[in-house]
C-alpha positions as CSV (number, residue, x, y, z in Angstrom):
1,M,37.8,-15.6,-99.2
2,K,40.1,-15.0,-102.1
3,F,38.9,-12.5,-104.5
4,G,39.7,-13.1,-108.1
5,F,39.7,-9.5,-110.1
6,L,39.5,-9.5,-113.6
7,Q,40.0,-6.0,-114.7
8,L,39.6,-6.3,-118.4
9,N,39.0,-4.5,-121.6
10,S,36.0,-5.4,-123.7
11,T,34.9,-4.4,-127.1
12,I,31.2,-2.8,-127.5
13,G,29.3,-6.1,-129.4
14,D,32.1,-8.1,-129.7
15,F,30.4,-11.0,-128.1
16,P,32.9,-13.9,-129.1
17,A,35.7,-12.0,-128.5
18,N,34.7,-11.0,-124.7
19,Q,33.6,-14.4,-124.1
20,K,37.1,-16.1,-125.1
21,K,38.6,-12.6,-123.0
22,L,36.6,-13.4,-120.0
23,L,36.8,-17.1,-120.1
24,A,40.8,-16.9,-120.3
25,G,40.2,-14.2,-117.1
26,Y,38.7,-16.8,-115.2
27,Q,40.4,-19.8,-115.7
28,K,43.8,-17.6,-114.6
29,A,42.1,-16.5,-112.0
30,V,41.4,-19.5,-110.9
31,A,44.7,-21.0,-111.4
32,L,46.0,-18.5,-108.9
33,G,43.7,-19.6,-106.2
34,A,40.8,-17.4,-106.3
35,E,37.6,-18.4,-104.7
36,F,35.1,-15.9,-106.1
37,I,35.6,-14.0,-109.0
38,L,34.5,-10.9,-109.9
39,A,34.2,-9.2,-113.4
40,P,33.2,-5.8,-114.5
41,E,29.7,-4.2,-115.1
42,L,28.1,-5.0,-118.6
43,F,31.4,-6.9,-119.4
44,L,29.9,-9.2,-121.9
45,C,28.0,-6.0,-124.3
46,G,31.3,-3.9,-123.8
47,Y,30.1,-0.8,-121.6
48,P,28.7,1.6,-122.4
49,P,26.2,-0.2,-125.5
50,R,23.6,2.6,-125.7
51,D,21.1,2.7,-128.2
52,L,22.1,-1.0,-129.6
53,L,20.3,-2.0,-126.5
54,L,17.3,-0.9,-128.6
55,R,17.7,-3.8,-130.4
56,D,16.4,-7.3,-129.7
57,D,19.3,-9.3,-131.9
58,F,22.4,-7.7,-129.3
59,I,20.1,-8.5,-126.1
60,D,19.5,-12.1,-127.8
61,A,23.2,-12.4,-128.6
62,N,24.2,-10.9,-124.7
63,L,22.1,-13.6,-123.2
64,A,23.4,-16.3,-125.4
65,A,27.1,-15.2,-124.6
66,L,26.4,-15.5,-120.7
67,E,24.9,-19.3,-121.3
68,A,28.2,-20.3,-123.2
69,V,30.8,-18.4,-120.7
70,A,28.3,-20.4,-117.4
71,K,28.8,-23.5,-119.5
72,K,32.3,-23.6,-119.2
73,T,32.6,-22.5,-115.6
74,G,33.7,-24.8,-113.0
75,A,33.4,-25.1,-108.9
76,I,34.7,-21.4,-108.7
77,P,32.0,-18.8,-109.3
78,L,31.8,-16.1,-111.6
79,C,29.9,-13.3,-111.1
80,A,30.1,-11.0,-114.1
81,G,27.6,-7.9,-115.8
82,F,25.2,-8.5,-118.8
83,V,22.1,-7.0,-119.6
84,D,18.9,-8.9,-118.4
85,K,15.4,-8.7,-119.7
86,N,12.7,-7.0,-117.3
87,P,9.5,-9.5,-117.5
88,A,8.0,-7.1,-115.2
89,R,5.3,-4.4,-116.8
90,P,4.8,-1.4,-116.3
91,G,8.6,-0.6,-116.7
92,R,11.1,-0.6,-118.6
93,A,12.1,-3.6,-120.9
94,L,15.9,-4.0,-119.4
95,R,17.9,-4.4,-116.2
96,N,21.6,-3.4,-115.8
97,S,22.6,-7.1,-114.1
98,A,24.9,-9.1,-112.6
99,A,24.9,-12.7,-112.8
100,I,26.8,-15.4,-111.2
101,L,28.2,-18.4,-113.4
102,Q,29.1,-22.1,-111.5
103,K,29.2,-25.6,-112.8
104,G,27.8,-24.6,-116.0
105,K,24.8,-22.6,-115.0
106,V,23.7,-19.3,-114.3
107,I,22.8,-20.0,-110.7
108,W,22.0,-16.2,-109.8
109,R,21.0,-12.4,-110.9
110,T,20.8,-9.2,-109.4
111,H,20.1,-5.9,-110.9
112,K,21.5,-2.4,-110.9
113,S,19.4,-0.3,-108.4
114,L,20.5,3.2,-109.1
115,L,20.7,4.7,-112.3
116,P,23.2,7.2,-113.5
117,T,21.4,9.8,-115.5
118,Y,24.0,12.4,-115.7
119,D,27.2,13.9,-117.8
120,V,27.6,10.9,-120.1
121,F,25.3,8.7,-118.5
122,D,22.2,7.5,-120.1
123,E,20.7,4.2,-117.8
124,D,17.4,5.3,-117.3
125,R,16.8,5.4,-120.9
126,Y,17.2,2.3,-121.1
127,F,16.6,0.2,-117.7
128,E,14.9,-0.9,-115.3
129,P,16.1,-0.1,-111.7
130,E,15.7,-2.7,-109.1
131,R,13.4,-2.2,-106.2
132,K,14.6,-5.3,-103.8
133,I,17.9,-6.5,-103.7
134,A,19.7,-9.0,-101.3
135,P,22.9,-10.1,-100.8
136,Y,24.1,-13.9,-102.2
137,P,24.6,-16.8,-99.4
138,F,27.7,-18.2,-100.2
139,K,30.4,-20.9,-98.2
140,G,28.2,-19.8,-94.7
141,K,29.0,-15.9,-95.5
142,K,26.4,-13.4,-97.4
143,I,27.9,-11.4,-100.1
144,G,26.3,-8.1,-100.8
145,I,26.8,-7.5,-104.8
146,T,26.6,-4.1,-106.0
147,I,26.6,-2.4,-109.7
148,C,28.7,1.0,-110.8
149,E,26.3,3.5,-108.9
150,D,25.1,1.1,-106.3
151,I,28.2,2.6,-104.0
152,W,28.4,6.1,-105.4
153,N,26.0,7.1,-102.9
154,D,26.9,7.3,-99.1
155,E,25.5,9.9,-97.2
156,D,29.0,10.5,-94.9
157,F,31.0,10.9,-98.4
158,W,28.5,13.0,-100.8
159,P,27.1,16.4,-99.3
160,D,24.3,16.7,-102.2
161,R,23.3,13.1,-102.8
162,L,21.2,12.0,-105.8
163,Y,19.2,8.9,-104.6
164,R,16.6,8.7,-101.8
165,R,18.0,4.8,-101.3
166,D,21.9,3.5,-100.2
167,P,21.9,0.1,-101.5
168,V,25.4,-0.8,-99.3
169,K,23.2,0.0,-95.7
170,E,20.2,-2.5,-97.2
171,L,22.5,-5.0,-98.2
172,I,24.2,-5.0,-94.3
173,A,20.7,-4.6,-92.7
174,Q,20.0,-7.8,-94.5
175,G,23.1,-9.3,-93.0
176,A,26.1,-8.8,-95.5
177,E,29.5,-9.3,-94.2
178,M,31.5,-8.2,-97.7
179,I,30.5,-6.3,-100.2
180,V,31.1,-6.0,-104.2
181,N,31.2,-3.6,-107.0
182,I,31.7,-4.8,-110.1
183,S,31.9,-1.3,-112.1
184,A,32.3,0.3,-115.4
185,S,33.8,3.9,-114.1
186,P,35.1,5.7,-116.9
187,W,37.9,8.0,-116.0
188,H,39.1,11.6,-115.7
189,D,41.5,13.8,-114.1
190,G,41.7,13.3,-110.4
191,K,38.8,10.2,-111.1
192,E,40.9,7.6,-109.3
193,R,41.6,9.3,-106.1
194,I,38.0,10.2,-105.7
195,R,36.7,6.5,-106.4
196,R,39.4,5.4,-103.8
197,E,38.4,7.9,-101.2
198,M,34.7,7.2,-101.7
199,L,35.5,3.3,-101.7
200,R,37.5,3.3,-98.5
201,R,35.0,5.4,-97.0
202,V,32.2,3.2,-97.2
203,A,34.4,0.2,-96.0
204,R,35.7,1.8,-93.2
205,D,32.3,3.2,-92.0
206,E,30.4,0.1,-92.5
207,K,33.8,-1.3,-90.8
208,I,33.3,-4.1,-93.9
209,P,35.5,-5.6,-96.3
210,L,35.1,-4.7,-100.1
211,A,35.9,-5.5,-103.3
212,H,36.0,-3.3,-106.2
213,V,36.5,-4.1,-109.8
214,N,36.6,-1.6,-112.9
215,L,36.7,-1.8,-116.5
216,V,39.8,-0.8,-118.4
217,G,39.7,0.1,-121.7
218,G,38.4,3.2,-124.7
219,N,35.2,2.8,-126.1
220,D,34.5,6.0,-128.0
221,E,34.9,9.5,-125.9
222,L,35.0,7.2,-122.5
223,V,38.2,6.2,-121.1
224,F,38.2,3.1,-118.4
225,D,41.2,3.3,-115.7
226,G,40.8,0.4,-114.2
227,N,42.5,0.5,-111.0
228,S,40.5,-2.2,-109.2
229,V,40.6,-2.3,-105.3
230,A,40.5,-4.9,-102.4
231,I,39.8,-2.3,-99.1
232,D,39.7,-4.5,-96.2
233,S,37.0,-3.2,-93.0
234,R,39.4,-0.8,-91.6
235,G,39.3,1.1,-95.2
236,E,42.8,0.5,-95.8
237,I,43.3,-1.0,-99.2
238,V,45.5,-4.3,-99.9
239,A,45.4,-4.8,-103.5
240,A,45.0,-2.5,-106.4
241,G,44.9,-3.3,-109.9
242,K,47.0,-1.7,-112.3
243,G,46.1,2.0,-114.1
244,F,45.1,2.2,-117.5
245,E,45.8,-1.9,-118.6
246,E,44.6,-5.3,-118.3
247,D,45.3,-6.8,-114.9
248,V,44.2,-9.9,-113.2
249,F,45.0,-10.6,-109.7
250,V,43.8,-12.2,-106.6
251,T,43.7,-11.3,-102.7
252,E,42.1,-12.2,-99.7
253,L,39.6,-10.4,-97.6
254,D,37.9,-11.7,-94.4
255,P,35.1,-10.2,-93.0
256,Q,35.7,-12.5,-89.5
257,K,39.1,-11.2,-89.1
258,S,40.2,-7.7,-88.3
259,P,43.7,-7.4,-89.9
260,K,46.3,-7.6,-87.0
261,K,48.0,-4.3,-88.3
262,K,47.9,-1.4,-90.6
263,S,47.7,-2.6,-94.6
264,K,50.0,-0.6,-96.4
265,T,48.2,2.6,-98.2
266,G,51.3,3.3,-100.4
267,W,49.0,3.3,-103.4
268,A,49.7,6.7,-104.5
269,S,48.6,7.8,-108.1
270,P,51.0,8.5,-110.4
271,A,51.9,12.3,-111.7
272,R,48.8,14.0,-113.1
273,E,50.4,14.2,-117.0
274,A,51.4,10.6,-116.7
275,Q,47.9,9.7,-116.0
276,I,46.4,12.0,-118.6
277,F,49.3,10.9,-121.3
278,A,48.2,6.9,-120.5
279,A,44.2,8.0,-120.4
280,L,44.8,9.6,-124.1
281,S,47.2,7.0,-125.4
282,L,44.8,3.9,-124.4
283,G,42.1,6.3,-126.0
284,I,44.0,6.3,-129.3
285,R,45.3,2.6,-129.5
286,D,41.5,1.3,-128.5
287,Y,39.3,3.8,-130.7
288,V,41.6,2.7,-133.8
289,R,41.9,-1.4,-133.5
290,K,38.2,-1.4,-132.1
291,C,37.2,0.5,-135.4
292,G,39.3,-1.9,-137.6
293,F,42.3,0.3,-138.6
294,K,46.0,0.1,-137.9
295,S,47.6,3.2,-138.3
296,V,47.2,6.7,-138.4
297,I,48.3,10.1,-140.2
298,I,48.8,13.8,-138.3
299,G,49.4,17.1,-140.0
300,L,52.3,18.2,-138.0
301,S,52.8,22.1,-138.1
302,G,55.6,22.2,-136.1
303,G,53.6,23.2,-133.1
304,I,53.0,21.7,-129.7
305,D,49.7,20.5,-130.3
306,S,50.4,18.4,-132.9
307,A,53.9,17.4,-131.6
308,L,51.8,15.6,-128.6
309,T,49.1,14.0,-130.8
310,A,52.1,12.2,-132.7
311,V,54.2,11.8,-129.5
312,L,50.4,10.0,-128.3
313,A,50.3,8.1,-131.0
314,V,53.0,6.5,-131.5
315,D,53.2,5.4,-127.9
316,A,49.5,3.6,-128.7
317,L,50.3,2.1,-132.1
318,G,53.8,1.9,-132.7
319,K,56.1,4.3,-134.7
320,E,55.7,1.9,-138.0
321,N,51.9,3.0,-137.7
322,V,52.1,7.0,-137.6
323,M,52.7,8.9,-140.6
324,G,53.0,12.9,-140.2
325,V,52.4,15.0,-143.1
326,A,53.9,19.0,-143.4
327,M,51.8,20.7,-145.9
328,P,53.5,24.7,-145.8
329,A,52.2,27.4,-147.5
330,R,53.1,31.1,-147.9
331,Y,52.8,32.1,-144.6
332,S,54.3,29.3,-142.8
333,S,57.7,29.7,-140.9
334,E,60.6,28.1,-141.4
335,G,60.4,26.5,-138.0
336,S,57.1,24.8,-139.5
337,L,58.8,22.5,-141.2
338,T,62.5,22.4,-139.6
339,D,60.3,21.5,-135.7
340,A,58.3,19.0,-137.5
341,E,61.3,17.1,-139.5
342,A,62.6,17.1,-135.9
343,L,59.9,15.8,-134.4
344,A,59.5,12.9,-137.1
345,K,62.7,12.0,-137.0
346,N,62.7,11.8,-133.1
347,L,59.7,9.3,-133.2
348,G,61.0,7.4,-136.3
349,I,57.8,8.1,-138.1
350,R,57.1,8.6,-141.9
351,Y,57.4,12.4,-142.5
352,E,55.8,13.4,-145.7
353,V,56.0,17.0,-146.8
354,L,53.0,18.0,-149.4
355,P,52.9,21.8,-149.9
356,I,49.2,23.1,-150.7
357,E,50.7,26.2,-152.2
358,P,50.1,25.6,-155.5
359,V,46.5,24.2,-154.7
360,F,46.0,27.8,-152.8
361,C,47.4,30.0,-155.7
362,A,44.8,27.7,-158.1
363,V,41.6,28.2,-155.9
364,E,42.4,31.9,-155.3
365,K,42.6,32.2,-159.1
366,Q,39.0,30.6,-159.4
367,L,37.6,32.9,-156.4
368,E,39.1,35.6,-157.3
369,K,36.0,37.4,-159.8
370,V,33.8,36.4,-157.1
371,F,36.0,38.1,-154.5
372,A,36.9,41.3,-156.6
373,K,36.8,44.4,-154.3
374,L,36.3,42.3,-151.1
375,K,39.2,42.8,-148.4
376,R,41.1,39.5,-147.5
377,N,39.7,37.8,-144.0
378,E,39.2,34.4,-142.9
379,A,37.6,33.0,-146.0
380,E,41.1,33.2,-147.5
381,E,42.6,32.1,-144.2
382,N,40.5,29.0,-144.0
383,L,40.9,28.0,-147.4
384,Q,44.4,27.0,-146.2
385,S,43.3,25.2,-143.5
386,R,40.4,23.2,-145.7
387,L,42.8,22.5,-148.4
388,R,45.2,21.0,-145.6
389,G,41.7,18.9,-144.5
390,T,41.2,17.8,-147.7
391,T,45.2,16.7,-148.0
392,L,44.6,14.5,-145.2
393,M,41.4,12.9,-146.0
394,A,42.8,11.9,-149.4
395,L,45.9,10.2,-147.7
396,S,43.2,8.8,-145.5
397,N,41.2,7.4,-148.2
398,K,44.3,5.9,-149.9
399,F,46.0,4.1,-147.5
400,G,43.1,3.4,-145.0
401,A,44.4,5.3,-142.0
402,L,42.9,7.3,-139.6
403,V,43.5,11.1,-139.8
404,L,43.7,12.4,-135.9
405,T,42.6,16.0,-135.2
406,T,45.3,18.1,-133.7
407,G,43.2,20.7,-131.9
408,N,42.7,21.3,-128.2
409,K,39.9,22.5,-125.8
410,S,40.8,26.1,-125.4
411,E,40.7,26.1,-129.3
412,M,37.8,23.7,-129.9
413,A,36.2,26.5,-127.3
414,V,36.1,28.9,-128.5
415,G,35.8,28.1,-132.3
416,Y,39.4,28.9,-133.1
417,C,39.5,25.9,-135.5
418,T,38.2,25.4,-138.9
419,L,35.2,23.2,-140.2
420,Y,36.2,20.6,-142.6
421,G,40.1,22.5,-142.0
422,D,42.3,21.4,-139.1
423,M,38.6,19.5,-137.9
424,N,38.9,17.2,-140.5
425,G,39.7,13.7,-138.9
426,A,37.9,10.3,-137.3
427,L,39.3,11.0,-133.7
428,A,40.4,14.0,-131.8
429,P,42.5,13.4,-128.9
430,L,43.0,16.2,-127.5
431,A,39.7,18.0,-128.0
432,D,39.4,17.8,-123.9
433,V,43.1,18.7,-122.7
434,L,43.7,23.1,-122.1
435,K,46.4,24.4,-124.1
436,T,48.2,25.3,-120.7
437,D,47.9,21.5,-120.1
438,I,49.1,21.0,-123.3
439,Y,52.3,22.9,-122.3
440,K,52.7,20.4,-119.1
441,I,52.0,17.2,-120.7
442,A,55.2,17.9,-123.6
443,R,57.5,19.0,-120.2
444,W,56.6,15.8,-118.5
445,I,57.5,13.9,-121.9
446,N,60.6,15.5,-122.6
447,R,61.4,15.0,-118.7
448,N,64.4,12.8,-119.6
449,E,65.1,13.8,-123.1
450,A,63.7,16.3,-126.1
451,V,61.4,14.3,-128.1
452,I,59.2,17.0,-129.2
453,P,61.7,20.0,-130.3
454,E,62.4,22.4,-127.7
455,N,61.5,25.3,-129.9
456,S,57.4,23.8,-130.6
457,I,57.6,24.5,-126.9
458,L,59.1,28.1,-126.8
459,K,57.3,29.8,-130.1
460,P,54.6,31.6,-129.6
461,P,51.5,29.2,-131.0
462,S,50.3,30.2,-134.1
463,A,48.3,29.2,-136.9
464,E,50.0,30.8,-139.5
465,L,47.7,31.3,-142.2
466,R,48.3,35.6,-142.5
467,P,51.9,37.4,-141.7
468,N,53.1,37.4,-138.6
469,Q,49.9,35.8,-136.8
470,K,49.2,34.9,-133.2
471,D,47.0,32.9,-131.5
472,Q,46.8,36.2,-128.9
473,D,46.1,38.3,-132.1
474,S,42.1,36.7,-131.6
475,L,42.5,35.3,-127.9
476,P,43.7,36.2,-124.1
477,P,46.5,34.7,-123.0
478,Y,45.8,31.1,-122.4
479,E,46.9,31.2,-118.6
480,I,43.3,33.5,-118.6
481,L,41.4,31.9,-121.6
482,D,41.7,28.7,-119.6
483,A,40.8,29.6,-116.3
484,I,37.5,31.4,-117.6
485,L,36.8,28.2,-119.9
486,D,37.2,25.9,-116.1
487,L,34.9,27.7,-114.5
488,Y,32.3,28.2,-117.6
489,V,32.4,24.8,-118.6
490,V,33.2,22.6,-116.4
491,H,32.1,24.4,-113.3
492,N,29.1,25.5,-115.0
493,M,29.8,29.3,-113.5
494,S,27.7,32.0,-114.6
495,K,28.8,35.5,-115.8
496,K,28.5,37.2,-113.2
497,E,30.6,34.4,-111.2
498,I,33.3,34.3,-113.1
499,I,33.8,38.1,-113.1
500,G,33.4,38.2,-109.1
501,R,36.6,35.8,-109.0
502,G,38.6,38.8,-110.6
503,F,38.9,38.5,-114.1
504,D,38.1,41.4,-116.5
505,D,34.1,41.6,-117.1
506,G,34.6,42.2,-121.2
507,T,37.0,39.4,-121.4
508,V,34.8,36.9,-120.0
509,N,32.0,38.5,-121.8
510,D,34.6,38.4,-125.1
511,V,34.9,34.2,-124.3
512,L,31.7,33.2,-123.1
513,N,30.3,35.0,-126.6
514,K,32.6,32.8,-128.0
515,V,32.2,29.7,-126.3
516,N,28.1,30.1,-126.8
517,F,28.7,30.9,-130.8
518,S,30.8,27.8,-131.7
519,E,28.1,25.4,-130.4
520,Y,27.9,24.7,-134.5
521,K,31.5,24.0,-134.9
522,R,31.4,21.2,-131.9
523,R,28.6,19.2,-133.1
524,Q,30.3,18.7,-136.5
525,A,33.7,18.0,-134.7
526,A,35.5,14.1,-134.4
527,P,34.9,12.6,-130.9
528,A,37.4,14.0,-128.4
529,L,38.6,11.4,-125.8
530,K,37.5,12.8,-122.5
531,I,39.9,13.5,-119.9
532,S,37.9,16.1,-117.4
533,A,34.8,16.5,-116.0
534,R,32.9,17.9,-117.9
535,A,33.8,17.8,-121.7
536,F,32.3,19.2,-124.9
537,G,30.7,15.8,-126.6
538,M,28.3,13.7,-125.1
539,G,28.0,14.8,-121.6
540,R,27.4,18.6,-122.6
541,R,24.6,18.9,-124.2
542,I,23.8,22.6,-125.2
543,P,21.0,23.5,-128.4
544,I,22.9,25.3,-131.3
545,A,19.7,27.5,-132.1
546,Q,19.0,29.2,-129.0
547,R,19.5,32.7,-127.5
548,F,19.8,32.4,-123.9
549,Q,22.7,34.8,-122.9
550,M,24.6,32.6,-120.7
């Protein structure tokens, strides 16, 4: 059987555009010879719709879109994700569902059995799980249709399972000869390799072909990577979709024929830095465009963070849609301007120099009396950052462009950032990227030519808010800081466990105190694109007012 894979990018709530894209993909797959066509989980409404699911008009629009698409389907069936109503009570009002559309009608429906409620997922808040599933009969074969999480509970792959049920085994026990999985599986560093190996394991162990189609695109903090796959009954990949871009392809899977020879397994993932870059670029592009904007503004300090943010923005939106702004003051080094200007020239973006020193002097004068006899401290330092934030927001309002903040995960973790200053902005592309990874990605960008000025990579990082300031005046070396943060934030280790890994107890104690104290800042931060297994934001919910010594 020839399966068509519609690896497409949907926009949450844009039902007309999602319908149009789905039908265009369907027609293309039909033209390529597909006999059964797959589209991602909840494609018609977009994923994740979150509390839009509590609106009756949203649900009705999604069901109307399903009927409209169904009316334009022909003899080739299309399996697509949507939100269905649950007529049974007691139970939640909705189901995460898949429908098969054919010859102008919705001819079959099934519903998601396993509802993820961890990290960024909260499906148990909205959906009722399916209790009874059955294969879909088609052309004398039985196809087991699963929805995303339904396939993520294989007992041989996962040492700790979250669910008692295994929908794949339930379908196979009822005669399913192949498994289909429509998915909206968000990406993080290494996720595509884990997902691919898990799917291969299922196909090989069950000796059954498997077709998996995944969503692609950015929706708020989440980035979906595509990387759809077709896998034969020996667990070998016979076709794969592109990573981080739309793709429509058709390939044959036959449950009744064993492969005559071993399939090609050369579906290696690109370099880690390339994957993170592609994910961040896609996340920026979709966030800006899906929010109805075209261009962005970035404060350029001459440092590596703002440089990487600018490179990503140009890749995502084009150089004509990126403005870089330098805002020097009395503590700015000469290199902060020369490096920022060099970067702007390399990228071909508009570049403005707007000094904040005159305004800084005026505000100092305003506060002179009330600050009399008090030692200069972070108050004066943060004034500079906040004046820069005010400048960027004024430009944003005037030109209708979104401000991208440039802070990284290391800074956000320990609060080495200024509320209403450098944290100002609509999106924080690097806020889930550790500083040590910022350097790795910059080196990858410069692998063929010096796009980012070498001095921006080599010079010691500094906020330049006081004379000769360096980040390491306040923080451990980033190699140590990032290692501790990875253990604490991503792997959820305790202080005792981290110290047991050989880290200095005073350093660990200081870092963890800074992380816990800074929760109030992160709650007010711009959305961060998620590229790690655990990011600050929707997947990490820590109270601000709490006294547990973590």
